[in-house]
C-alpha positions in Angstrom: -15.2 -47.3 78.3 -16.9 -45.1 75.7 -16.2 -45.5 72.0 -14.5 -42.1 71.9 -11.9 -43.1 74.4 -8.3 -43.3 73.0 -7.9 -46.8 74.4 -11.0 -48.6 73.0 -12.3 -51.9 74.2 -11.6 -53.3 70.7 -7.9 -52.4 70.7 -7.1 -53.0 74.3 -5.2 -56.3 74.8 -5.9 -58.8 77.6 -4.4 -58.1 81.0 -1.7 -60.7 80.4 -0.7 -59.0 77.1 -0.9 -55.4 78.5 2.5 -53.7 78.0 4.0 -52.3 81.2 6.7 -50.1 79.6 7.0 -47.7 76.8 8.2 -49.8 73.8 8.0 -49.4 70.1 8.6 -51.6 67.1 9.3 -48.9 64.5 13.0 -47.9 64.5 12.3 -44.2 64.1 11.7 -43.8 67.8 15.3 -44.9 68.5 16.8 -42.6 65.8 15.5 -39.3 67.2 17.7 -37.7 69.8 16.1 -37.1 73.2 12.8 -38.6 72.1 10.2 -38.3 74.8 6.5 -37.7 75.3 4.6 -34.9 77.1 1.1 -33.4 77.3 0.9 -30.0 75.7 -1.6 -28.2 77.9 -1.8 -25.2 75.6 -2.8 -27.2 72.6 -4.6 -29.7 74.8 -2.9 -32.8 73.2 -0.1 -35.3 73.8 3.0 -34.7 71.7 6.3 -36.5 70.9 9.3 -34.2 71.5 12.4 -34.7 69.4 15.6 -32.9 68.5 16.7 -32.7 64.8 20.0 -31.0 64.5 19.7 -27.8 66.6 15.9 -27.7 66.2 13.4 -29.1 68.7 10.0 -30.2 67.6 6.7 -31.3 69.2 4.8 -33.7 67.0 1.1 -34.4 67.7 0.3 -38.2 67.9 -2.1 -38.3 64.9 0.6 -36.9 62.7 3.2 -39.3 64.1 0.9 -42.3 63.3 0.2 -41.0 59.8 3.7 -39.8 58.7 5.5 -42.9 59.9 2.7 -45.3 58.9 2.8 -47.0 62.3 1.4 -50.5 62.7 -1.2 -51.5 65.3 1.1 -52.2 68.2 2.8 -48.8 68.0 -0.5 -47.0 67.5 -1.8 -48.7 70.6 1.3 -47.7 72.5 0.7 -44.0 71.6 -3.0 -44.5 72.7 -1.7 -45.8 76.0 0.7 -42.8 76.3 -2.2 -40.4 75.6 -3.9 -41.9 78.7 -0.7 -42.2 80.8 0.4 -38.6 80.3 -2.6 -37.5 82.3 -0.9 -38.8 85.4 2.8 -38.0 84.9 4.7 -35.0 83.6 6.5 -37.0 80.8 7.5 -40.4 79.5 10.4 -41.7 77.5 11.1 -45.0 75.7 11.8 -47.7 78.3 9.9 -45.9 81.1 7.2 -47.9 83.0 3.7 -46.9 82.0 1.7 -45.3 84.9 0.0 -47.8 87.1 -3.2 -45.9 86.8 -3.8 -47.4 83.3 -2.3 -50.8 84.1 -3.6 -51.9 87.5 -5.7 -48.9 88.7 -3.3 -48.1 91.5 -1.6 -44.8 91.8 1.9 -44.1 90.4 2.8 -41.5 93.0 3.9 -42.3 96.6 2.1 -41.6 99.9 3.6 -40.2 103.0 3.2 -42.0 106.4 1.3 -38.9 107.7 -1.4 -39.3 105.1 -1.8 -43.0 105.9 -2.1 -42.2 109.6 -4.7 -39.5 108.9 -6.8 -41.8 106.7 -6.6 -44.6 109.2 -7.7 -42.4 112.1 -10.5 -40.9 110.0 -11.9 -44.4 109.4 -11.3 -45.4 113.0 -13.2 -42.4 114.3 -16.0 -43.0 111.8 -16.3 -46.5 113.3 -16.3 -45.1 116.8 -19.0 -42.6 115.9 -21.1 -45.3 114.3 -20.9 -47.4 117.5 -21.7 -44.5 119.8 -24.2 -42.7 117.6 -22.3 -39.5 117.7 -22.4 -37.3 114.6 -19.6 -34.8 115.6 -16.8 -36.3 113.4 -13.3 -35.0 113.9 -11.9 -33.9 110.5 -8.8 -31.8 111.3 -5.8 -33.8 110.2 -3.6 -32.6 113.1 -6.2 -33.6 115.6 -6.6 -37.0 114.0 -2.8 -37.6 114.2 -2.8 -36.7 117.9 -5.7 -39.2 118.6 -3.6 -42.0 117.1 -1.7 -42.3 120.4 -4.5 -41.6 122.8 -5.2 -44.6 125.1 -8.9 -43.8 125.5 -9.4 -43.5 121.8 -7.6 -46.8 121.2 -10.0 -48.5 123.6 -13.0 -47.1 121.8 -11.6 -48.1 118.4 -11.0 -51.6 119.6 -14.6 -51.9 120.7 -15.9 -50.4 117.4 -13.8 -52.9 115.5 -15.3 -55.8 117.4 -18.9 -54.6 116.8 -18.3 -53.9 113.2 -16.8 -57.4 112.7 -19.9 -58.8 114.1 -22.2 -56.8 111.8 -20.1 -57.7 108.8 -20.4 -61.4 109.6 -16.8 -61.8 110.4 -17.5 -62.5 114.1 -16.5 -60.5 117.1 -13.8 -63.1 118.0 -12.2 -62.5 114.6 -12.1 -58.8 114.8 -8.4 -58.8 113.8 -9.8 -59.7 110.3 -11.3 -56.2 110.3 -7.8 -54.9 109.9 -7.7 -56.2 106.4 -10.8 -54.2 105.4 -9.6 -51.1 107.2 -6.1 -51.3 105.9 -7.3 -51.6 102.3 -9.7 -48.6 102.7 -7.0 -46.7 104.5 -4.6 -47.2 101.6 -7.1 -45.8 99.1 -8.3 -42.9 101.2 -4.7 -41.9 102.1 -4.3 -40.7 98.5 -7.4 -38.4 99.0 -5.7 -37.0 102.1 -2.6 -36.3 100.1 -4.6 -34.5 97.5 -6.4 -32.6 100.2 -3.0 -31.3 101.3 -2.1 -30.3 97.7 -5.5 -28.5 97.5 -4.3 -26.5 100.5 -1.5 -25.2 98.3 -4.1 -23.9 95.9 -5.9 -22.2 98.7 -2.7 -20.6 99.9 -2.4 -18.9 96.5 -5.9 -17.6 97.0 -5.0 -16.2 100.4 -2.0 -14.4 98.9 -4.1 -12.9 96.1 -6.6 -11.6 98.7 -3.7 -10.1 100.6 -2.4 -8.4 97.5 -5.8 -6.8 97.0 -5.3 -4.9 100.2 -1.7 -4.0 99.4 -2.7 -2.6 96.0 -6.0 -1.1 97.1 -5.1 2.3 95.7 -3.9 1.2 92.3 -7.0 0.8 90.1 -5.5 -1.2 87.2 -3.9 -3.8 89.5 -7.1 -4.0 91.6 -9.2 -4.6 88.5 -7.0 -7.5 87.6 -7.0 -8.9 91.1 -10.8 -8.7 91.3 -11.1 -10.7 88.1 -8.7 -13.3 89.4 -10.5 -13.5 92.8 -13.8 -14.3 91.0 -12.2 -17.0 88.9 -10.3 -18.4 91.9 -13.5 -18.8 93.9 -15.0 -20.8 91.1 -11.9 -23.0 91.0 -11.8 -23.5 94.8 -15.6 -24.2 95.0 -15.2 -26.9 92.3 -12.4 -28.6 94.3 -14.4 -28.4 97.5 -17.4 -30.0 95.8 -15.3 -32.9 94.6 -13.8 -33.6 98.0 -17.2 -33.3 99.6 -18.4 -35.9 97.1 -15.7 -38.3 98.3 -16.5 -37.6 102.0 -20.2 -38.1 101.5 -19.8 -41.4 99.6 -17.4 -42.8 102.2 -19.2 -41.4 105.3 -21.4 -44.3 106.0 -18.5 -46.4 107.2 -20.3 -49.8 107.6 -21.9 -49.6 104.2 -18.5 -48.7 102.7 -16.9 -51.8 104.3 -19.7 -54.0 103.2 -19.2 -52.9 99.6 -15.5 -52.3 99.7 -14.6 -53.3 96.1 -17.2 -50.9 94.6 -16.0 -48.2 97.0 -12.4 -48.7 96.0 -13.3 -48.2 92.4 -15.2 -45.0 93.2 -12.3 -43.6 95.4 -9.7 -44.4 92.6 -11.8 -42.6 90.0 -12.1 -39.5 92.2 -8.4 -39.8 93.1 -7.4 -39.8 89.5 -9.7 -36.9 88.6 -8.4 -34.8 91.5 -4.8 -35.7 90.7 -5.1 -34.7 87.1 -6.7 -31.4 88.0 -4.1 -30.6 90.6 -1.2 -31.5 88.3 -2.2 -28.5 86.2 -1.5 -26.2 89.1 2.0 -27.5 89.9 3.9 -24.7 88.2 1.7 -22.0 89.7 2.0 -23.5 93.2 5.8 -23.6 92.8 5.9 -20.0 91.7 3.6 -18.7 94.4 5.4 -20.3 97.2 8.1 -17.6 96.6 5.6 -14.7 96.2 5.5 -12.2 99.0 2.4 -10.2 99.8 4.0 -6.8 99.3 4.6 -4.2 96.6 6.7 -5.6 93.8 7.6 -4.4 90.3 7.0 -8.0 89.1 3.4 -8.2 90.3 1.7 -7.4 87.0 3.5 -10.3 85.3 2.9 -12.6 88.2 -0.8 -11.8 88.3 -1.0 -12.0 84.5 0.2 -15.6 84.6 -2.5 -16.5 87.2 -5.2 -14.9 85.0 -4.0 -16.7 81.9 -4.2 -19.9 83.8 -7.6 -19.4 85.3 -9.5 -17.7 82.5 -9.7 -20.5 79.9 -10.5 -23.0 82.6 -13.1 -21.2 84.7 -14.4 -18.2 82.8 -17.7 -18.6 80.9 -17.0 -19.4 77.3 -18.7 -16.3 75.9 -16.8 -14.1 78.3 -13.5 -15.8 77.4 -14.1 -15.3 73.7 -15.0 -11.6 74.2 -11.9 -11.0 76.4 -9.7 -12.6 73.7 -11.2 -10.4 71.0 -10.7 -7.3 73.1 -7.1 -8.2 73.8 -6.5 -8.8 70.1 -8.0 -5.4 69.2 -5.9 -3.8 71.8 -2.7 -5.4 70.5 -3.7 -4.4 66.9 -4.2 -0.8 68.0 -0.8 -0.8 69.6 0.8 -2.1 66.4 -0.9 0.5 64.2 0.1 3.3 66.6 3.7 2.0 66.5 3.7 1.9 62.7 2.5 5.5 62.2 5.0 7.9 60.6 4.8 11.5 61.7 5.1 14.1 58.8 6.2 17.6 59.7 
């Protein structure tokens, strides 16, 4: 871990001493009403949210440490929260810390479908390795259907036996292969779940493309949609690149099984990276599930929120600064125009 990381190697306790829940020694954390911790994405920093009387406040962690003269244990807990809030929407005193920063496992739950898809993907990779076929089935629905196909089961059984021999387990102990495959399945199932979530992002892109056709005769709306589409394509291509990196790294199935521990660390790193990136889309995904591809008086506001989300993340820095300056100048012009007094 780099020296710039919030949880430095010097301050991190041993695994036995590692706290598992959000706890503080300083009494101030118990005195504040509704005290909890979130990540402020606009300010790009974790904050402590409190209620004082009728007022709500969000206090950045450095200020909390300084103003309350926190001791090492409490400072370290805030450092852990800084890391943990990347993986969950919020934490309160007494909550368990995300498993990502404790054990490396994932905090969120899998569905059985994602486990089945991951298992079948690995099984078919083994079959293709055995038969020398490169045409790998990747469609999740097709993989689920193959799970109950007798002919496929027979091929998978043969592949397990041969792989067990190559791995030094022995063909007669091919059931031991299940331990390897199940462990890899568990890790890759999270990638399958994230692949589904990425599908929600792509569904927004499809709706934006549809709105471009609906508003083809309205210049101002089209201009905004065209800018959004450019930024969206950058975002989608970035996600695709990351998923392809996982697929490429785990494609040589026998090498993966031979170096399983290293592969698990790689998969978990990519899992966390994709999960953090997709978490930022949650609100947008929820809103766009309700958006219809049709003329709407709300469309300017809806598209505006998409643009405000995409621009700071995927627009070139120089372009983003220029757009901000132009917007500020436009707002200033409006204020001056509104403040003019007509003299007759």
